[in-house]
N, CA, C and O atoms as a Maestro MAE file, in Angstrom:
{
 s_m_m2io_version
 :::
 2.0.0
}

f_m_ct {
 s_m_title
 :::
 protein
 m_atom[240] {
  # First column is atom index #
  i_m_mmod_type
  r_m_x_coord
  r_m_y_coord
  r_m_z_coord
  i_m_residue_number
  s_m_chain_name
  s_m_pdb_residue_name
  s_m_pdb_atom_name
  i_m_atomic_number
  :::
  1 25 -6.934 44.613 -9.024 1 A "MET " " N  " 7
  2 3 -8.157 44.964 -9.696 1 A "MET " " CA " 6
  3 2 -9.023 45.785 -8.737 1 A "MET " " C  " 6
  4 15 -9.451 45.275 -7.702 1 A "MET " " O  " 8
  5 25 -9.281 47.042 -9.073 2 A "PRO " " N  " 7
  6 3 -10.071 47.900 -8.174 2 A "PRO " " CA " 6
  7 2 -11.538 47.467 -8.089 2 A "PRO " " C  " 6
  8 15 -12.100 46.887 -9.017 2 A "PRO " " O  " 8
  9 25 -12.115 47.771 -6.956 3 A "VAL " " N  " 7
  10 3 -13.536 47.452 -6.727 3 A "VAL " " CA " 6
  11 2 -14.386 48.443 -7.514 3 A "VAL " " C  " 6
  12 15 -14.086 49.635 -7.575 3 A "VAL " " O  " 8
  13 25 -15.447 47.926 -8.110 4 A "ASP " " N  " 7
  14 3 -16.369 48.720 -8.924 4 A "ASP " " CA " 6
  15 2 -16.917 49.911 -8.110 4 A "ASP " " C  " 6
  16 15 -17.312 49.748 -6.956 4 A "ASP " " O  " 8
  17 25 -16.938 51.103 -8.724 5 A "LYS " " N  " 7
  18 3 -17.402 52.305 -8.027 5 A "LYS " " CA " 6
  19 2 -18.860 52.207 -7.610 5 A "LYS " " C  " 6
  20 15 -19.217 52.687 -6.534 5 A "LYS " " O  " 8
  21 25 -19.701 51.610 -8.416 6 A "GLU " " N  " 7
  22 3 -21.120 51.452 -8.054 6 A "GLU " " CA " 6
  23 2 -21.268 50.552 -6.826 6 A "GLU " " C  " 6
  24 15 -22.114 50.807 -5.969 6 A "GLU " " O  " 8
  25 25 -20.456 49.508 -6.736 7 A "LEU " " N  " 7
  26 3 -20.489 48.651 -5.568 7 A "LEU " " CA " 6
  27 2 -20.037 49.412 -4.331 7 A "LEU " " C  " 6
  28 15 -20.646 49.276 -3.271 7 A "LEU " " O  " 8
  29 25 -18.976 50.214 -4.446 8 A "MET " " N  " 7
  30 3 -18.470 50.979 -3.324 8 A "MET " " CA " 6
  31 2 -19.524 51.944 -2.767 8 A "MET " " C  " 6
  32 15 -19.525 52.237 -1.571 8 A "MET " " O  " 8
  33 25 -20.411 52.432 -3.625 9 A "GLU " " N  " 7
  34 3 -21.454 53.372 -3.180 9 A "GLU " " CA " 6
  35 2 -22.477 52.707 -2.262 9 A "GLU " " C  " 6
  36 15 -23.107 53.394 -1.458 9 A "GLU " " O  " 8
  37 25 -22.657 51.396 -2.359 10 A "ILE " " N  " 7
  38 3 -23.685 50.725 -1.534 10 A "ILE " " CA " 6
  39 2 -23.094 49.933 -0.376 10 A "ILE " " C  " 6
  40 15 -23.834 49.512 0.513 10 A "ILE " " O  " 8
  41 25 -21.774 49.717 -0.362 11 A "LEU " " N  " 7
  42 3 -21.164 48.940 0.717 11 A "LEU " " CA " 6
  43 2 -21.143 49.732 2.022 11 A "LEU " " C  " 6
  44 15 -20.938 50.946 2.025 11 A "LEU " " O  " 8
  45 25 -21.358 49.028 3.123 12 A "VAL " " N  " 7
  46 3 -21.185 49.554 4.465 12 A "VAL " " CA " 6
  47 2 -20.494 48.493 5.298 12 A "VAL " " C  " 6
  48 15 -20.501 47.314 4.945 12 A "VAL " " O  " 8
  49 25 -19.908 48.905 6.383 13 A "CYS " " N  " 7
  50 3 -19.247 47.967 7.289 13 A "CYS " " CA " 6
  51 2 -20.320 47.080 7.926 13 A "CYS " " C  " 6
  52 15 -21.288 47.597 8.485 13 A "CYS " " O  " 8
  53 25 -20.164 45.753 7.851 14 A "PRO " " N  " 7
  54 3 -21.129 44.868 8.458 14 A "PRO " " CA " 6
  55 2 -21.123 44.875 9.978 14 A "PRO " " C  " 6
  56 15 -22.078 44.410 10.601 14 A "PRO " " O  " 8
  57 25 -20.070 45.390 10.578 15 A "SER " " N  " 7
  58 3 -19.963 45.451 12.017 15 A "SER " " CA " 6
  59 2 -20.698 46.647 12.607 15 A "SER " " C  " 6
  60 15 -21.485 46.499 13.542 15 A "SER " " O  " 8
  61 25 -20.438 47.843 12.057 16 A "CYS " " N  " 7
  62 3 -20.984 49.079 12.655 16 A "CYS " " CA " 6
  63 2 -21.871 49.868 11.705 16 A "CYS " " C  " 6
  64 15 -22.453 50.877 12.102 16 A "CYS " " O  " 8
  65 25 -21.982 49.431 10.472 17 A "ARG " " N  " 7
  66 3 -22.757 50.119 9.418 17 A "ARG " " CA " 6
  67 2 -22.153 51.466 9.012 17 A "ARG " " C  " 6
  68 15 -22.840 52.325 8.457 17 A "ARG " " O  " 8
  69 25 -20.872 51.634 9.293 18 A "GLY " " N  " 7
  70 3 -20.175 52.861 8.911 18 A "GLY " " CA " 6
  71 2 -19.818 52.857 7.423 18 A "GLY " " C  " 6
  72 15 -19.853 51.821 6.759 18 A "GLY " " O  " 8
  73 25 -19.478 54.038 6.924 19 A "ALA " " N  " 7
  74 3 -19.045 54.182 5.530 19 A "ALA " " CA " 6
  75 2 -17.681 53.519 5.346 19 A "ALA " " C  " 6
  76 15 -16.879 53.444 6.277 19 A "ALA " " O  " 8
  77 25 -17.437 53.042 4.131 20 A "VAL " " N  " 7
  78 3 -16.172 52.398 3.845 20 A "VAL " " CA " 6
  79 2 -15.499 53.054 2.661 20 A "VAL " " C  " 6
  80 15 -16.150 53.700 1.839 20 A "VAL " " O  " 8
  81 25 -14.173 52.880 2.578 21 A "GLU " " N  " 7
  82 3 -13.427 53.417 1.441 21 A "GLU " " CA " 6
  83 2 -12.433 52.376 0.971 21 A "GLU " " C  " 6
  84 15 -11.977 51.531 1.742 21 A "GLU " " O  " 8
  85 25 -12.108 52.449 -0.296 22 A "ASP " " N  " 7
  86 3 -11.161 51.521 -0.928 22 A "ASP " " CA " 6
  87 2 -9.766 52.098 -0.756 22 A "ASP " " C  " 6
  88 15 -9.532 53.267 -1.063 22 A "ASP " " O  " 8
  89 25 -8.815 51.263 -0.255 23 A "ARG " " N  " 7
  90 3 -7.443 51.738 -0.053 23 A "ARG " " CA " 6
  91 2 -6.461 50.701 -0.601 23 A "ARG " " C  " 6
  92 15 -6.718 49.497 -0.601 23 A "ARG " " O  " 8
  93 25 -5.351 51.214 -1.058 24 A "GLN " " N  " 7
  94 3 -4.255 50.369 -1.528 24 A "GLN " " CA " 6
  95 2 -3.139 50.525 -0.491 24 A "GLN " " C  " 6
  96 15 -2.647 51.628 -0.254 24 A "GLN " " O  " 8
  97 25 -2.755 49.419 0.112 25 A "GLU " " N  " 7
  98 3 -1.647 49.440 1.102 25 A "GLU " " CA " 6
  99 2 -0.582 48.462 0.611 25 A "GLU " " C  " 6
  100 15 -0.714 47.246 0.747 25 A "GLU " " O  " 8
  101 25 0.465 49.028 0.043 26 A "GLY " " N  " 7
  102 3 1.493 48.151 -0.563 26 A "GLY " " CA " 6
  103 2 0.908 47.427 -1.739 26 A "GLY " " C  " 6
  104 15 0.376 48.049 -2.658 26 A "GLY " " O  " 8
  105 25 1.001 46.114 -1.721 27 A "ASP " " N  " 7
  106 3 0.451 45.305 -2.807 27 A "ASP " " CA " 6
  107 2 -0.953 44.789 -2.502 27 A "ASP " " C  " 6
  108 15 -1.510 43.998 -3.263 27 A "ASP " " O  " 8
  109 25 -1.515 45.237 -1.392 28 A "ARG " " N  " 7
  110 3 -2.854 44.758 -0.944 28 A "ARG " " CA " 6
  111 2 -3.905 45.838 -1.146 28 A "ARG " " C  " 6
  112 15 -3.658 47.023 -0.922 28 A "ARG " " O  " 8
  113 25 -5.072 45.403 -1.571 29 A "GLU " " N  " 7
  114 3 -6.217 46.304 -1.641 29 A "GLU " " CA " 6
  115 2 -7.132 45.952 -0.469 29 A "GLU " " C  " 6
  116 15 -7.398 44.778 -0.210 29 A "GLU " " O  " 8
  117 25 -7.604 46.965 0.229 30 A "LEU " " N  " 7
  118 3 -8.462 46.769 1.391 30 A "LEU " " CA " 6
  119 2 -9.684 47.688 1.306 30 A "LEU " " C  " 6
  120 15 -9.648 48.751 0.686 30 A "LEU " " O  " 8
  121 25 -10.744 47.249 1.938 31 A "ILE " " N  " 7
  122 3 -11.904 48.110 2.181 31 A "ILE " " CA " 6
  123 2 -11.839 48.453 3.655 31 A "ILE " " C  " 6
  124 15 -11.860 47.560 4.502 31 A "ILE " " O  " 8
  125 25 -11.761 49.737 3.973 32 A "VAL " " N  " 7
  126 3 -11.546 50.183 5.354 32 A "VAL " " CA " 6
  127 2 -12.740 50.978 5.825 32 A "VAL " " C  " 6
  128 15 -13.197 51.890 5.136 32 A "VAL " " O  " 8
  129 25 -13.254 50.634 7.008 33 A "CYS " " N  " 7
  130 3 -14.361 51.364 7.600 33 A "CYS " " CA " 6
  131 2 -13.849 52.679 8.172 33 A "CYS " " C  " 6
  132 15 -12.867 52.701 8.915 33 A "CYS " " O  " 8
  133 25 -14.523 53.778 7.822 34 A "THR " " N  " 7
  134 3 -14.106 55.068 8.346 34 A "THR " " CA " 6
  135 2 -14.570 55.312 9.762 34 A "THR " " C  " 6
  136 15 -14.127 56.263 10.406 34 A "THR " " O  " 8
  137 25 -15.468 54.458 10.261 35 A "LYS " " N  " 7
  138 3 -16.005 54.639 11.615 35 A "LYS " " CA " 6
  139 2 -15.248 53.777 12.628 35 A "LYS " " C  " 6
  140 15 -14.687 54.310 13.585 35 A "LYS " " O  " 8
  141 25 -15.222 52.458 12.434 36 A "CYS " " N  " 7
  142 3 -14.600 51.562 13.427 36 A "CYS " " CA " 6
  143 2 -13.190 51.137 13.045 36 A "CYS " " C  " 6
  144 15 -12.458 50.617 13.888 36 A "CYS " " O  " 8
  145 25 -12.789 51.348 11.781 37 A "GLY " " N  " 7
  146 3 -11.439 51.058 11.371 37 A "GLY " " CA " 6
  147 2 -11.191 49.630 10.896 37 A "GLY " " C  " 6
  148 15 -10.078 49.318 10.472 37 A "GLY " " O  " 8
  149 25 -12.197 48.753 10.952 38 A "LEU " " N  " 7
  150 3 -11.979 47.395 10.472 38 A "LEU " " CA " 6
  151 2 -11.540 47.422 9.014 38 A "LEU " " C  " 6
  152 15 -11.985 48.258 8.228 38 A "LEU " " O  " 8
  153 25 -10.649 46.481 8.670 39 A "ARG " " N  " 7
  154 3 -10.068 46.431 7.328 39 A "ARG " " CA " 6
  155 2 -10.441 45.092 6.689 39 A "ARG " " C  " 6
  156 15 -10.057 44.033 7.185 39 A "ARG " " O  " 8
  157 25 -11.184 45.146 5.599 40 A "TYR " " N  " 7
  158 3 -11.651 43.963 4.906 40 A "TYR " " CA " 6
  159 2 -10.804 43.706 3.678 40 A "TYR " " C  " 6
  160 15 -10.497 44.639 2.937 40 A "TYR " " O  " 8
  161 25 -10.417 42.450 3.445 41 A "PRO " " N  " 7
  162 3 -9.599 42.138 2.269 41 A "PRO " " CA " 6
  163 2 -10.402 42.189 0.987 41 A "PRO " " C  " 6
  164 15 -11.621 42.020 0.995 41 A "PRO " " O  " 8
  165 25 -9.703 42.424 -0.121 42 A "VAL " " N  " 7
  166 3 -10.295 42.352 -1.454 42 A "VAL " " CA " 6
  167 2 -9.569 41.233 -2.181 42 A "VAL " " C  " 6
  168 15 -8.345 41.268 -2.309 42 A "VAL " " O  " 8
  169 25 -10.310 40.244 -2.657 43 A "ARG " " N  " 7
  170 3 -9.714 39.128 -3.361 43 A "ARG " " CA " 6
  171 2 -10.261 39.082 -4.775 43 A "ARG " " C  " 6
  172 15 -11.470 38.961 -4.973 43 A "ARG " " O  " 8
  173 25 -9.387 39.176 -5.749 44 A "ASP " " N  " 7
  174 3 -9.780 39.148 -7.157 44 A "ASP " " CA " 6
  175 2 -10.819 40.199 -7.480 44 A "ASP " " C  " 6
  176 15 -11.727 39.955 -8.274 44 A "ASP " " O  " 8
  177 25 -10.692 41.382 -6.864 45 A "GLY " " N  " 7
  178 3 -11.618 42.491 -7.123 45 A "GLY " " CA " 6
  179 2 -12.916 42.399 -6.375 45 A "GLY " " C  " 6
  180 15 -13.802 43.228 -6.582 45 A "GLY " " O  " 8
  181 25 -13.066 41.396 -5.492 46 A "ILE " " N  " 7
  182 3 -14.303 41.208 -4.729 46 A "ILE " " CA " 6
  183 2 -14.029 41.457 -3.246 46 A "ILE " " C  " 6
  184 15 -13.203 40.769 -2.647 46 A "ILE " " O  " 8
  185 25 -14.721 42.444 -2.645 47 A "PRO " " N  " 7
  186 3 -14.527 42.689 -1.197 47 A "PRO " " CA " 6
  187 2 -15.111 41.534 -0.376 47 A "PRO " " C  " 6
  188 15 -16.228 41.078 -0.616 47 A "PRO " " O  " 8
  189 25 -14.325 41.082 0.592 48 A "VAL " " N  " 7
  190 3 -14.789 40.020 1.489 48 A "VAL " " CA " 6
  191 2 -15.271 40.724 2.763 48 A "VAL " " C  " 6
  192 15 -14.502 40.973 3.691 48 A "VAL " " O  " 8
  193 25 -16.568 41.033 2.772 49 A "MET " " N  " 7
  194 3 -17.142 41.848 3.840 49 A "MET " " CA " 6
  195 2 -17.688 40.963 4.967 49 A "MET " " C  " 6
  196 15 -18.871 41.015 5.305 49 A "MET " " O  " 8
  197 25 -16.800 40.159 5.529 50 A "LEU " " N  " 7
  198 3 -17.148 39.273 6.660 50 A "LEU " " CA " 6
  199 2 -16.333 39.727 7.867 50 A "LEU " " C  " 6
  200 15 -15.111 39.855 7.790 50 A "LEU " " O  " 8
  201 25 -17.015 39.965 8.970 51 A "VAL " " N  " 7
  202 3 -16.307 40.419 10.201 51 A "VAL " " CA " 6
  203 2 -15.227 39.429 10.608 51 A "VAL " " C  " 6
  204 15 -14.174 39.839 11.095 51 A "VAL " " O  " 8
  205 25 -15.466 38.122 10.418 52 A "ASP " " N  " 7
  206 3 -14.461 37.127 10.774 52 A "ASP " " CA " 6
  207 2 -13.208 37.225 9.930 52 A "ASP " " C  " 6
  208 15 -12.146 36.775 10.359 52 A "ASP " " O  " 8
  209 25 -13.302 37.806 8.734 53 A "GLU " " N  " 7
  210 3 -12.152 37.942 7.846 53 A "GLU " " CA " 6
  211 2 -11.451 39.293 8.011 53 A "GLU " " C  " 6
  212 15 -10.360 39.496 7.479 53 A "GLU " " O  " 8
  213 25 -12.073 40.210 8.744 54 A "ALA " " N  " 7
  214 3 -11.543 41.563 8.887 54 A "ALA " " CA " 6
  215 2 -10.349 41.624 9.807 54 A "ALA " " C  " 6
  216 15 -10.200 40.796 10.706 54 A "ALA " " O  " 8
  217 25 -9.504 42.601 9.581 55 A "GLU " " N  " 7
  218 3 -8.340 42.865 10.464 55 A "GLU " " CA " 6
  219 2 -8.672 44.076 11.327 55 A "GLU " " C  " 6
  220 15 -9.360 44.995 10.883 55 A "GLU " " O  " 8
  221 25 -8.191 44.073 12.532 56 A "ARG " " N  " 7
  222 3 -8.343 45.248 13.388 56 A "ARG " " CA " 6
  223 2 -7.443 46.357 12.895 56 A "ARG " " C  " 6
  224 15 -6.436 46.081 12.244 56 A "ARG " " O  " 8
  225 25 -7.773 47.607 13.184 57 A "PRO " " N  " 7
  226 3 -6.894 48.710 12.760 57 A "PRO " " CA " 6
  227 2 -5.543 48.614 13.470 57 A "PRO " " C  " 6
  228 15 -5.466 48.116 14.593 57 A "PRO " " O  " 8
  229 25 -4.487 49.086 12.825 58 A "PRO " " N  " 7
  230 3 -3.163 49.064 13.463 58 A "PRO " " CA " 6
  231 2 -3.151 49.938 14.707 58 A "PRO " " C  " 6
  232 15 -3.844 50.953 14.772 58 A "PRO " " O  " 8
  233 25 -2.369 49.541 15.679 59 A "ALA " " N  " 7
  234 3 -2.244 50.323 16.931 59 A "ALA " " CA " 6
  235 2 -1.586 51.667 16.602 59 A "ALA " " C  " 6
  236 15 -0.702 51.749 15.749 59 A "ALA " " O  " 8
  237 25 -2.040 52.729 17.304 60 A "PRO " " N  " 7
  238 3 -1.456 54.060 17.047 60 A "PRO " " CA " 6
  239 2 -0.031 54.191 17.501 60 A "PRO " " C  " 6
  240 15 0.572 55.252 17.344 60 A "PRO " " O  " 8
  :::
 }
 m_bond[239] {
  # First column is bond index #
  i_m_from
  i_m_to
  i_m_order
  :::
  1 1 2 1
  2 2 3 1
  3 3 4 2
  4 3 5 1
  5 5 6 1
  6 6 7 1
  7 7 8 2
  8 7 9 1
  9 9 10 1
  10 10 11 1
  11 11 12 2
  12 11 13 1
  13 13 14 1
  14 14 15 1
  15 15 16 2
  16 15 17 1
  17 17 18 1
  18 18 19 1
  19 19 20 2
  20 19 21 1
  21 21 22 1
  22 22 23 1
  23 23 24 2
  24 23 25 1
  25 25 26 1
  26 26 27 1
  27 27 28 2
  28 27 29 1
  29 29 30 1
  30 30 31 1
  31 31 32 2
  32 31 33 1
  33 33 34 1
  34 34 35 1
  35 35 36 2
  36 35 37 1
  37 37 38 1
  38 38 39 1
  39 39 40 2
  40 39 41 1
  41 41 42 1
  42 42 43 1
  43 43 44 2
  44 43 45 1
  45 45 46 1
  46 46 47 1
  47 47 48 2
  48 47 49 1
  49 49 50 1
  50 50 51 1
  51 51 52 2
  52 51 53 1
  53 53 54 1
  54 54 55 1
  55 55 56 2
  56 55 57 1
  57 57 58 1
  58 58 59 1
  59 59 60 2
  60 59 61 1
  61 61 62 1
  62 62 63 1
  63 63 64 2
  64 63 65 1
  65 65 66 1
  66 66 67 1
  67 67 68 2
  68 67 69 1
  69 69 70 1
  70 70 71 1
  71 71 72 2
  72 71 73 1
  73 73 74 1
  74 74 75 1
  75 75 76 2
  76 75 77 1
  77 77 78 1
  78 78 79 1
  79 79 80 2
  80 79 81 1
  81 81 82 1
  82 82 83 1
  83 83 84 2
  84 83 85 1
  85 85 86 1
  86 86 87 1
  87 87 88 2
  88 87 89 1
  89 89 90 1
  90 90 91 1
  91 91 92 2
  92 91 93 1
  93 93 94 1
  94 94 95 1
  95 95 96 2
  96 95 97 1
  97 97 98 1
  98 98 99 1
  99 99 100 2
  100 99 101 1
  101 101 102 1
  102 102 103 1
  103 103 104 2
  104 103 105 1
  105 105 106 1
  106 106 107 1
  107 107 108 2
  108 107 109 1
  109 109 110 1
  110 110 111 1
  111 111 112 2
  112 111 113 1
  113 113 114 1
  114 114 115 1
  115 115 116 2
  116 115 117 1
  117 117 118 1
  118 118 119 1
  119 119 120 2
  120 119 121 1
  121 121 122 1
  122 122 123 1
  123 123 124 2
  124 123 125 1
  125 125 126 1
  126 126 127 1
  127 127 128 2
  128 127 129 1
  129 129 130 1
  130 130 131 1
  131 131 132 2
  132 131 133 1
  133 133 134 1
  134 134 135 1
  135 135 136 2
  136 135 137 1
  137 137 138 1
  138 138 139 1
  139 139 140 2
  140 139 141 1
  141 141 142 1
  142 142 143 1
  143 143 144 2
  144 143 145 1
  145 145 146 1
  146 146 147 1
  147 147 148 2
  148 147 149 1
  149 149 150 1
  150 150 151 1
  151 151 152 2
  152 151 153 1
  153 153 154 1
  154 154 155 1
  155 155 156 2
  156 155 157 1
  157 157 158 1
  158 158 159 1
  159 159 160 2
  160 159 161 1
  161 161 162 1
  162 162 163 1
  163 163 164 2
  164 163 165 1
  165 165 166 1
  166 166 167 1
  167 167 168 2
  168 167 169 1
  169 169 170 1
  170 170 171 1
  171 171 172 2
  172 171 173 1
  173 173 174 1
  174 174 175 1
  175 175 176 2
  176 175 177 1
  177 177 178 1
  178 178 179 1
  179 179 180 2
  180 179 181 1
  181 181 182 1
  182 182 183 1
  183 183 184 2
  184 183 185 1
  185 185 186 1
  186 186 187 1
  187 187 188 2
  188 187 189 1
  189 189 190 1
  190 190 191 1
  191 191 192 2
  192 191 193 1
  193 193 194 1
  194 194 195 1
  195 195 196 2
  196 195 197 1
  197 197 198 1
  198 198 199 1
  199 199 200 2
  200 199 201 1
  201 201 202 1
  202 202 203 1
  203 203 204 2
  204 203 205 1
  205 205 206 1
  206 206 207 1
  207 207 208 2
  208 207 209 1
  209 209 210 1
  210 210 211 1
  211 211 212 2
  212 211 213 1
  213 213 214 1
  214 214 215 1
  215 215 216 2
  216 215 217 1
  217 217 218 1
  218 218 219 1
  219 219 220 2
  220 219 221 1
  221 221 222 1
  222 222 223 1
  223 223 224 2
  224 223 225 1
  225 225 226 1
  226 226 227 1
  227 227 228 2
  228 227 229 1
  229 229 230 1
  230 230 231 1
  231 231 232 2
  232 231 233 1
  233 233 234 1
  234 234 235 1
  235 235 236 2
  236 235 237 1
  237 237 238 1
  238 238 239 1
  239 239 240 2
  :::
 }
}
């Protein structure tokens, strides 16, 4: 279930306040910060924007 577009317009990364974008990676939907790279899970169409729940970006 995709995240609502209006919600995406107001979301920012809680860690660095950077812009975020909605991404589909395999069968998972994630909210990814374009500044610091933290990846937040989406559960039942609701972004879990908690730094403790975020994943670090994959190593290059």
